[in-house]
C-alpha positions in Angstrom: 132.7 76.0 128.8 133.6 75.8 125.0 132.3 79.3 124.2 134.9 80.8 126.6 137.9 78.8 125.1 140.3 80.6 122.9 140.0 79.4 119.2 143.0 79.4 116.8 142.4 78.2 113.3 145.2 76.4 111.4 144.8 78.9 108.4 144.5 81.9 110.5 141.7 83.7 112.3 139.1 85.8 110.5 139.9 89.4 109.8 137.1 91.8 110.8 135.4 93.6 107.9 136.2 97.0 109.5 137.5 98.6 112.7 136.4 98.2 116.3 133.7 101.0 116.2 132.1 99.2 113.3 132.1 95.9 115.2 130.6 97.7 118.2 127.8 99.2 116.0 127.1 95.8 114.5 126.8 94.2 118.0 124.4 96.9 119.1 122.3 96.4 115.9 122.3 92.6 116.7 120.9 93.3 120.2 118.3 95.7 118.9 117.2 93.1 116.4 116.8 90.5 119.1 114.2 92.5 121.1 113.5 95.9 122.3 114.5 94.9 125.8 117.9 93.7 124.8 118.4 96.8 122.5 117.6 99.0 125.5 119.9 97.0 127.8 123.0 97.2 125.4 122.3 100.9 125.0 122.2 101.4 128.8 125.4 99.4 129.3 127.4 101.2 126.5 125.9 104.6 127.4 127.0 104.4 131.0 130.5 103.0 130.3 129.8 99.5 131.6 130.9 97.6 128.5 134.7 97.2 127.7 134.4 96.0 124.2 137.6 97.3 122.5 140.9 95.3 122.5 143.9 96.9 124.3 147.3 95.6 125.2 147.2 93.2 128.2 143.4 92.7 128.0 142.3 89.1 128.4 140.6 87.5 125.5 137.7 85.8 127.5 134.6 87.6 128.9 134.3 88.6 132.4 131.5 90.2 134.2 130.2 91.5 137.5 126.8 91.4 139.0 124.7 94.6 138.8 121.9 95.4 141.2 118.4 94.9 139.6 117.2 98.1 138.1 114.2 98.4 136.0 115.3 101.6 134.3 116.9 99.8 131.4 113.9 97.5 130.7 115.3 94.1 131.6 113.9 92.3 134.6 
């Protein structure tokens, strides 16, 4: 899967415009702009500590996930 592969560019990787909190807020805004359902879902995930979005030593760079039971309380079915 190409989207899960690490990318290293010959002239260096892009430097984020601001800190991690800014990047998380921008991601939340993006999900809200997609649809009310995805906005509600990202709010539920971040509000319940189910997203590990910030970098830390030893953390793998690829994304991992676990299956969650189907719950209608966050608006995604």
